[in-house]
C-alpha positions in Angstrom: 0.0 0.0 0.0 1.4 3.4 -1.0 2.1 6.0 1.7 0.6 9.5 1.5 2.3 12.8 0.8 0.4 16.1 1.2 0.7 18.6 -1.7 -0.1 22.2 -0.7 -1.3 24.5 -3.5 -3.4 27.4 -2.2 -5.7 27.3 -5.2 -6.3 23.8 -6.6 -5.9 24.6 -9.5 -5.7 27.7 -11.7 -6.5 27.0 -15.3 -2.9 27.9 -16.4 -1.4 25.3 -14.1 -3.5 22.2 -14.8 -0.8 20.6 -17.0 2.5 21.1 -15.3 1.1 20.7 -11.8 -0.4 17.3 -12.4 2.7 16.1 -14.3 4.8 16.4 -11.2 3.1 13.4 -9.8 2.4 11.3 -12.8 5.3 9.0 -12.1 4.5 8.3 -8.5 4.2 4.6 -7.6 5.0 4.5 -3.9 3.5 7.8 -2.7 -0.1 8.9 -3.0 -0.5 12.7 -3.4 -3.3 14.3 -1.4 -3.8 17.9 -2.4 -4.8 20.5 0.3 -5.4 24.2 -0.1 -7.8 27.0 0.7 -9.8 26.9 -2.6 -10.8 24.3 -5.1 -11.6 25.1 -8.7 -13.2 23.1 -11.5 -9.7 22.1 -12.6 -9.2 20.0 -9.4 -11.4 17.3 -10.9 -9.7 13.9 -10.8 -7.4 14.9 -7.9 -7.6 13.6 -4.4 -8.1 17.2 -3.1 -9.4 18.6 0.2 -10.4 22.2 1.0 -9.0 23.2 4.4 -11.6 24.6 6.8 -14.7 23.1 5.3 -17.6 25.0 3.8 -19.9 27.8 5.1 -19.1 31.0 7.0 -17.1 29.1 9.7 -15.0 27.6 7.0 -14.1 31.0 5.7 -13.1 32.2 9.2 -11.0 29.0 9.7 -9.1 29.6 6.4 -8.5 33.3 7.4 -7.1 32.2 10.8 -4.9 29.7 9.0 -3.5 32.2 6.6 -2.9 35.1 9.1 -2.3 33.3 12.4 -1.2 29.8 11.3 -4.1 28.1 13.1 -4.3 24.7 11.3 -7.9 23.6 10.5 -8.8 19.9 10.2 -5.7 18.9 12.1 -7.1 15.6 13.3 -8.2 14.7 9.7 -4.7 15.5 8.4 -3.1 13.4 11.1 -5.3 10.5 10.2 -3.8 10.6 6.7 -0.4 9.7 8.2 1.5 11.8 5.6 5.3 11.2 5.4 6.0 14.7 4.1 4.4 17.8 2.6 5.4 19.1 -0.8 4.4 22.8 -1.3 4.0 24.5 -4.6 5.6 27.9 -4.9 7.4 29.8 -2.1 4.2 31.4 -0.8 2.6 27.9 -0.6 5.6 26.8 1.5 5.2 29.7 3.9 1.4 29.0 4.3 2.1 25.3 4.8 4.7 25.9 7.6 2.2 25.6 10.5 0.9 22.3 9.0 4.3 20.6 8.9 5.1 21.9 12.4 1.8 20.5 13.8 2.3 17.2 12.1 6.0 16.9 12.6 6.8 16.0 9.0 9.4 17.3 6.6 8.7 20.1 4.1 9.8 20.4 0.5 9.0 23.5 -1.5 9.2 23.9 -5.3 10.0 27.3 -6.7 8.7 27.9 -10.2 10.1 31.3 -11.3 8.1 34.3 -10.2 8.3 33.3 -6.6 12.1 33.4 -6.8 12.4 36.6 -8.9 9.5 38.9 -8.1 10.7 41.6 -5.7 7.3 42.3 -4.2 7.3 38.8 -2.6 10.4 39.8 -0.6 9.6 43.4 0.4 9.7 44.1 4.1 7.1 46.9 4.1 4.3 46.0 4.1 5.3 42.4 4.4 3.0 39.6 3.1 2.8 36.2 4.7 5.7 34.9 2.6 8.0 37.7 3.7 7.0 37.4 7.3 7.7 33.7 7.4 10.7 33.6 5.1 13.4 33.2 7.8 11.5 30.3 9.3 10.8 28.8 5.9 14.5 28.9 5.0 15.4 27.4 8.4 12.8 24.6 8.5 12.4 23.5 4.9 14.4 20.4 4.2 14.8 20.9 0.5 13.9 23.6 -2.1 13.3 22.2 -5.6 14.3 24.7 -8.4 12.7 24.1 -11.8 15.6 25.9 -13.7 19.1 27.0 -13.1 18.0 30.7 -13.2 15.7 30.0 -10.2 18.5 28.3 -8.3 20.8 31.2 -8.9 18.2 33.8 -7.8 17.5 31.9 -4.6 21.2 31.8 -3.7 21.3 35.6 -4.3 18.4 35.9 -1.9 20.2 34.0 0.8 18.9 30.5 0.5 21.5 27.9 1.4 23.1 26.2 -1.6 23.0 22.8 0.1 19.2 22.9 0.3 18.7 23.6 -3.4 17.9 20.8 -5.8 17.6 21.4 -9.6 14.7 19.3 -10.9 12.9 20.7 -14.0 9.3 19.7 -14.5 9.0 17.3 -17.5 6.4 16.8 -20.1 4.5 13.9 -21.7 6.3 12.4 -24.7 3.7 12.0 -27.5 3.9 9.3 -30.0 5.4 10.4 -33.4 2.7 11.4 -35.9 2.7 12.0 -39.7 4.2 15.4 -40.4 1.5 18.1 -41.1 2.0 21.2 -43.2 3.6 23.8 -40.9 3.3 27.6 -41.2 4.1 30.7 -39.1 4.9 31.3 -35.5 3.1 30.5 -32.3 3.0 32.1 -28.9 1.4 30.5 -25.8 1.1 32.2 -22.5 -0.5 34.7 -20.1 -0.7 38.3 -21.2 1.6 39.7 -18.5 4.7 41.7 -18.7 7.3 38.9 -18.2 6.0 36.9 -21.1 7.3 39.6 -23.5 4.3 39.5 -26.0 4.8 43.2 -26.7 8.3 42.4 -28.1 6.9 39.8 -30.4 4.2 42.1 -31.7 6.8 44.8 -32.3 8.9 42.3 -34.2 5.9 41.3 -36.4 5.4 45.0 -37.3 9.0 45.2 -38.4 8.6 42.2 -40.6 5.4 43.6 -42.0 7.2 46.8 -43.0 9.7 44.7 -44.9 6.9 42.7 -46.6 7.9 39.6 -44.6 5.0 39.3 -42.1 4.5 35.7 -41.2 1.3 34.1 -40.0 1.1 34.2 -36.2 -1.2 32.6 -33.7 -1.4 34.0 -30.1 -2.8 31.6 -27.5 -3.7 33.0 -24.1 -5.2 35.9 -22.3 -4.6 38.1 -19.2 -4.5 41.6 -17.8 -2.5 43.0 -20.7 -5.0 41.7 -23.3 -6.5 45.1 -24.3 -3.0 46.7 -24.7 -1.6 43.9 -26.7 -4.6 43.8 -29.1 -4.2 47.5 -29.7 -0.5 47.1 -30.4 -1.4 44.3 -32.9 -3.7 46.5 -35.0 -2.6 46.4 -38.7 -1.1 42.9 -38.4 -3.4 41.1 -40.9 -1.9 37.7 -40.4 -2.0 37.6 -36.6 -4.8 35.7 -34.8 -5.7 36.0 -31.0 -7.4 32.7 -30.1 -7.7 33.0 -26.3 -7.0 30.1 -23.9 -7.3 26.7 -25.6 -7.5 23.2 -24.2 -4.3 21.2 -24.2 -5.3 19.1 -27.1 -5.9 22.2 -29.3 -2.6 23.7 -28.1 -0.8 20.5 -29.2 -2.6 20.7 -32.6 -1.4 24.3 -33.1 2.1 23.3 -32.1 2.1 20.5 -34.8 1.1 23.1 -37.4 3.5 25.9 -36.4 7.1 26.2 -37.6 8.5 27.8 -34.5 7.4 28.6 -31.0 8.4 32.1 -29.8 9.1 32.6 -26.1 10.2 36.3 -25.9 10.1 36.5 -22.1 11.8 39.2 -20.1 12.5 40.3 -16.6 9.6 42.4 -15.6 9.8 45.8 -13.9 9.1 44.3 -10.5 11.8 41.6 -11.0 9.4 38.9 -12.0 10.9 36.4 -14.5 10.3 32.9 -15.9 11.5 29.6 -14.4 11.4 27.0 -17.2 8.3 27.8 -19.3 6.4 24.5 -19.6 5.1 25.5 -23.0 8.7 25.5 -24.4 9.2 21.9 -23.2 5.8 20.8 -24.5 6.6 22.3 -27.9 10.0 20.6 -28.1 8.4 17.2 -27.3 6.3 17.7 -30.4 9.4 18.5 -32.6 8.7 22.2 -32.6 11.9 24.3 -32.2 11.8 27.2 -29.8 13.0 30.8 -30.4 13.5 32.2 -26.9 14.9 35.3 -25.3 17.9 35.1 -23.1 15.7 35.9 -20.1 13.2 33.1 -20.7 14.6 30.7 -18.2 15.4 28.1 -20.8 19.2 27.8 -20.3 20.5 24.4 -20.9 17.2 23.3 -22.6 17.0 25.6 -25.6 20.5 25.3 -27.0 21.4 27.8 -29.7 21.9 26.1 -33.1 21.0 22.7 -31.6 17.4 22.6 -30.2 16.4 26.2 -30.9 17.7 29.7 -31.0 18.2 32.5 -28.4 18.0 36.3 -28.9 18.4 39.2 -26.5 15.3 40.1 -24.5 13.4 43.4 -25.3 15.0 43.5 -28.8 12.3 43.4 -31.5 14.8 43.9 -34.3 16.8 40.9 -33.2 13.7 38.8 -32.7 12.4 39.9 -36.2 15.7 38.9 -37.8 15.7 35.5 -36.1 12.1 34.8 -37.1 12.8 35.7 -40.8 16.0 33.7 -40.8 14.4 30.6 -39.4 11.3 30.7 -41.5 13.5 31.0 -44.6 15.3 27.8 -43.7 12.9 24.9 -43.5 15.7 22.3 -43.4 17.3 24.1 -40.4 13.9 24.2 -38.6 13.4 20.4 -39.2 16.9 19.6 -37.8 16.3 21.8 -34.8 12.9 20.2 -34.2 14.2 16.7 -34.4 17.0 17.6 -31.9 14.6 19.3 -29.6 12.3 16.3 -29.4 15.3 14.0 -28.8 16.6 16.3 -25.9 13.2 16.2 -24.2 12.9 12.4 -24.6 16.3 11.9 -23.0 16.2 14.6 -20.3 12.7 15.9 -19.6 10.3 12.9 -19.8 7.5 13.7 -17.3 7.4 10.2 -15.7 11.2 10.2 -15.2 11.2 13.7 -13.6 8.2 12.8 -11.5 9.9 9.6 -10.3 12.9 11.7 -9.3 10.7 13.9 -7.3 9.1 10.9 -5.6 12.6 9.6 -4.7 13.6 12.9 -3.3 10.5 13.0 -1.0 11.1 9.4 0.1 14.7 10.1 0.9 13.5 12.4 3.7 11.5 9.7 5.5 
């Protein structure tokens, strides 16, 4: 019989996280993940998930007391699960989960995904949020911090996290079966419309290409707080389509039909930056090469001239030049795509990465 491990995610799950969150546990064979958090969404379906505090007005008060004062609700029920550890998602999730692991006397492992390591507002002292208030205790009491990319690991070291507690373990992706090649055309962007995703840089690059009579077809998947701004910027780009959020099956179909995925991410004004964008790994698994910026958190994965190409962040001219060059070289794109898929199969298979996470958790028992 498998043992249980608690998985803390404050919201189980936001729509944008349904893929990479679930993949972290797809290779578990000895541990049973039980998700706990303060809110469940429709995307928690199929998970063994529990909402802390219960329903009704008293449930809301219990969750507020848990967040602000660390009063753990449902403690007897959590003890009855006999968890061997708690794995918290994101730094803030680790801070919120601290009272739980202290009450249960179990080890804590926290995965940092990108913004939680980079965003300066998380670490500000005035006014401090729950993460900043509990950070010293989090650093002292957490057994291991899992970093999804080298850029996340480096940033945590810069913020004072002990090197010996940092483990580099990227989130993998499913490896789809090879399928007959489809006609490919244009560029693809997938992501939230927020500053760090760099969509404005891509739109500016497409305008430069249009001015030269080289405008490619472009499909933009996603939505977010910058949607109105980005749509205004894209006016005049006749070959660009905004298609909103799409289910994973449709995103995969679009990846099979694109010629290159563009990840023009940048370090935002508040310090926010990418970890390893899951969309880049998913594209590579489908044989789609990635054109990324040097601030996209893809170091060691998107290898220039081997599995994709890298351009400077915030540089529309460089991005436009790279897009034009790649689209003019179908043989180069095919070689890059083949190598990209091979790299993911060898190094970023979701089940293998998940099994490594399970082994890491079991090592703390």
